[in-house]
C-alpha positions in Angstrom: 8.0 15.1 7.6 4.5 13.8 7.2 1.7 13.2 4.7 -1.7 14.2 6.0 -5.2 13.9 4.4 -7.7 16.3 6.1 -11.4 16.1 5.3 -10.7 14.5 1.9 -13.7 13.9 -0.4 -13.5 12.7 -4.0 -16.4 12.7 -6.5 -16.3 10.7 -9.7 -19.1 11.9 -12.0 -22.0 12.7 -9.7 -21.1 10.0 -7.2 -19.1 10.6 -4.0 -16.6 7.8 -3.7 -14.6 9.1 -0.7 -16.2 11.3 2.0 -14.4 13.4 4.6 -11.5 11.1 5.1 -8.8 12.0 7.7 -5.5 10.0 7.5 -2.1 10.8 9.1 1.1 9.2 7.8 3.9 10.2 10.1 7.5 10.3 8.9 9.0 6.9 8.6 5.8 5.0 9.3 4.1 2.2 7.3 0.4 3.0 7.1 -2.1 0.6 5.5 -5.5 1.3 3.9 -7.8 -1.7 4.3 -11.3 -2.3 3.1 -13.4 -4.3 0.6 -13.3 -3.8 -3.1 -15.0 -0.4 -3.9 -14.4 1.0 -0.5 -12.3 3.9 -1.8 -8.7 2.8 -1.1 -7.4 3.3 -4.6 -9.4 6.5 -5.0 -7.6 8.0 -2.0 -4.2 7.1 -3.4 -5.1 8.4 -6.9 -6.1 11.7 -5.3 -2.6 11.9 -3.8 -0.9 11.3 -7.1 -3.3 13.5 -9.0 -5.4 11.1 -11.1 -8.5 12.5 -9.3 -9.0 16.0 -8.1 -10.5 16.2 -4.6 -13.9 17.9 -4.3 -13.0 19.1 -0.9 -10.4 18.7 1.8 -6.6 19.0 1.8 -3.6 16.8 1.1 -0.6 18.1 2.9 3.1 17.1 2.5 5.1 18.4 5.4 2.3 21.0 5.9 2.4 22.3 2.3 -0.5 21.9 0.0 0.6 19.0 -2.2 -2.0 19.9 -5.0 -0.5 23.3 -5.3 3.0 22.1 -5.7 4.7 21.7 -9.1 4.4 18.1 -10.4 8.1 17.8 -10.7 8.6 18.9 -7.1 6.0 16.3 -5.9 7.7 13.6 -8.0 11.0 14.2 -6.2 9.3 13.5 -2.9 6.5 11.0 -3.7 6.9 7.7 -5.7 4.1 5.5 -6.8 4.0 1.7 -7.2 0.7 0.6 -8.7 -0.7 -2.9 -9.1 1.0 -5.3 -11.5 0.9 -3.9 -15.0 2.3 -4.0 -18.5 3.7 -1.0 -20.3 2.8 0.0 -23.8 6.4 0.1 -25.1 8.8 -2.8 -24.9 11.2 -1.3 -22.3 14.1 -3.1 -20.7 14.4 -3.3 -16.9 17.2 -0.8 -17.1 15.0 1.7 -19.0 12.1 1.2 -16.6 14.3 2.0 -13.6 16.0 4.9 -15.3 12.6 6.6 -15.7 12.9 7.2 -12.0 15.5 9.8 -12.6 13.2 11.9 -14.8 12.0 14.3 -12.0 15.6 15.3 -11.4 16.3 16.4 -15.0 15.6 19.3 -17.2 14.1 18.9 -20.7 16.5 17.1 -23.1 19.0 16.2 -20.3 20.7 12.9 -21.0 21.4 10.2 -18.4 24.8 10.6 -17.0 27.2 8.4 -15.0 25.6 9.6 -11.7 22.2 8.6 -12.9 23.4 5.1 -14.0 25.1 4.6 -10.6 22.0 5.4 -8.7 19.9 3.2 -10.9 22.2 0.2 -10.6 22.4 0.7 -6.8 18.6 0.7 -6.7 18.4 -2.5 -8.7 21.0 -4.2 -6.6 19.2 -3.1 -3.4 15.9 -4.8 -4.5 17.6 -7.8 -6.1 16.7 -7.2 -9.7 20.1 -6.3 -11.1 20.4 -9.6 -12.9 17.3 -8.7 -14.9 18.8 -5.5 -16.4 18.5 -6.4 -20.0 15.2 -8.3 -19.8 12.0 -6.9 -21.3 9.8 -5.6 -18.4 6.7 -7.1 -20.0 8.2 -10.6 -19.9 8.8 -10.6 -16.1 6.7 -12.4 -13.5 4.5 -10.4 -11.2 6.9 -10.4 -8.3 9.8 -9.4 -10.6 7.8 -6.5 -12.0 7.0 -5.2 -8.5 10.7 -5.4 -7.6 11.6 -3.3 -10.7 8.9 -0.7 -9.9 10.2 -0.4 -6.4 13.8 0.0 -7.8 12.4 2.8 -9.9 10.9 4.4 -6.8 14.3 4.2 -5.1 16.1 5.6 -8.1 13.6 8.5 -8.0 14.9 9.4 -4.6 11.5 9.9 -3.1 11.0 9.8 0.7 7.3 8.9 0.4 6.1 5.7 -1.2 2.5 5.1 -2.3 1.6 1.5 -3.0 -1.7 0.5 -4.6 -2.2 -3.2 -3.6 1.4 -4.1 -4.5 0.9 -7.8 -3.7 -2.3 -8.3 -5.8 -2.2 -11.5 -7.9 1.1 -12.5 -6.3 1.7 -15.8 -4.6 2.6 -15.9 -0.9 6.3 -16.0 -1.4 6.3 -12.8 -3.5 3.8 -11.1 -1.2 6.1 -11.6 1.8 9.2 -10.6 -0.2 7.7 -7.4 -1.6 6.3 -6.2 1.8 9.6 -7.1 3.6 11.5 -5.2 1.0 9.3 -2.1 1.4 9.4 -2.2 5.2 13.3 -2.1 5.0 13.5 0.9 2.7 13.4 3.5 5.5 10.8 5.6 3.8 7.3 6.8 4.7 4.8 4.3 3.2 1.0 4.5 2.5 -0.3 1.3 1.0 -3.7 -0.1 0.0 -3.6 -3.7 1.1 -5.9 -6.6 0.4 -4.7 -9.2 2.9 -5.5 -8.1 6.5 -3.2 -10.6 8.1 -0.2 -9.3 6.0 -1.2 -5.7 6.8 -1.1 -6.6 10.5 2.4 -8.0 10.1 3.9 -5.0 8.4 1.9 -1.9 9.2 2.4 0.5 12.1 -1.1 1.9 11.7 -4.1 0.9 9.6 -7.3 2.6 8.5 -10.3 0.5 7.7 -12.7 1.9 5.0 -16.2 0.9 4.0 -18.4 2.8 1.4 -15.9 5.6 1.2 -15.8 6.3 4.9 -13.2 5.6 7.6 -14.7 2.9 9.9 -11.8 3.1 12.3 -8.1 3.6 12.5 -5.2 2.7 14.8 -2.9 -0.1 15.5 -3.6 -3.4 13.6 -4.6 -5.1 16.8 -7.2 -2.4 17.6 -8.6 -2.1 14.1 -8.7 -5.7 12.9 -11.4 -7.3 15.0 -14.3 -9.7 14.5 -16.7 -6.8 14.7 -15.0 -4.4 12.4 -14.3 -7.1 9.7 -18.0 -8.1 9.9 -19.0 -4.5 9.5 -16.7 -3.6 6.6 -16.6 -6.9 4.8 -19.8 -8.6 5.8 -17.7 -11.7 6.7 -17.5 -13.8 9.8 -13.9 -14.8 10.6 -11.8 -16.2 13.4 -8.9 -14.2 14.8 -5.9 -15.7 16.5 -2.6 -14.2 17.5 0.3 -14.8 15.2 2.5 -17.2 17.1 5.7 -15.2 16.5 4.6 -11.6 16.4 1.3 -11.5 18.3 -0.4 -9.6 15.5 -3.9 -10.5 14.4 -4.2 -13.4 12.0 -7.4 -14.0 10.2 -8.9 -17.5 9.6 -12.0 -17.7 7.4 -15.0 -19.6 8.8 -17.9 -21.3 7.1 -21.0 -19.2 7.4 -23.2 -22.4 7.8 -21.8 -22.9 11.3 -23.4 -21.1 14.3 -21.6 -18.3 15.9 -20.9 -18.1 19.6 -21.6 -14.9 21.6 -18.2 -13.4 20.8 -18.5 -14.2 17.1 -16.2 -17.2 17.3 -17.0 -20.8 16.5 -16.8 -21.7 20.2 -17.9 -25.3 19.6 -14.7 -26.0 17.8 -12.1 -27.3 20.3 -9.2 -25.9 18.2 -10.2 -22.3 18.9 -11.1 -20.7 22.2 -14.2 -18.5 22.6 -12.1 -15.3 22.4 -10.6 -13.1 19.8 -7.1 -14.4 20.3 -5.2 -17.6 20.9 -3.9 -18.3 24.5 -0.5 -16.9 25.4 
C-alpha cells in the first residue's frame, strides 16, 4: 500500500503554485513536506483531499487513481488533520470524534454500539477520553489536535494527512502530537514547519521552494546548511542531536561572518563542520 504523487501540478487562478512534483509515501512510513511559507506544502495536501483539482499529474492510492475514486471510498482510506481550527457549530468532543464514522454509514444510519465502542477506543488511545463532554471550541490547541487525531482513528483510515499539526502549539504539545502520530502504525504525509522536529520523526522528507521539489531523501541528507539557505534564505548551524544523531538546527545571527562551510567557525562552541563531534 502506498500513496504516490507523480508529476503533480496545481494552478490557482492563473498562477502555478505546485509544478511537476513527485512524492512517494510508502506503506507505514512517516513522510514530511518541508519548506517556507508559500512553498506549496499545503497546496499539495489539499490536492490529495480534493480541495484543489490538479492541472496535471496523478495521485495514486495503491496504484489506483485517487481522484477517480468515490469520496466515500477515499474517506475510508485517508483521514485529514488540518491546522488548529474552530468549528461553526458547538459540538462536543464525542460528537467531533463520532464524525469519523460517517464514511462507513449509509444515509440516515444512526450511530450504534459498535460505532460508540470504536469512538471511545480512539479517544482513550490518544488520551482525550476525559474531555468527552467538553465543547470542542473551548479546548486548547493541543487538546483539539488530539481530538482530531482520535476522529481520524475512529475513521479507520490507514493513511493520515497532516497539515502543520503542531502550528501554534508549545514545545510540549508539539512533541506529544508527533509522538502520538508516529505510534499509530499508519502511513503519514505531513507538512511540517519545524525542521528539527521533522528530522526526529520523519523517515523521509521533501524540501520545497517556490512550488518545486528542491530535494528529497533522509532528513540527514536533505536538511543541510546549503539546502536550508537555498529554500529559506537563512543561515543556520546544524549539529547532531545528542540522542538520535538527527540534524538539529540552531539559528545564527546574520551579522556574523560565515566560515567556508557556512558555519560560524570563530565560535569555539561549534566546530567548522555540519555536525557535532561524535
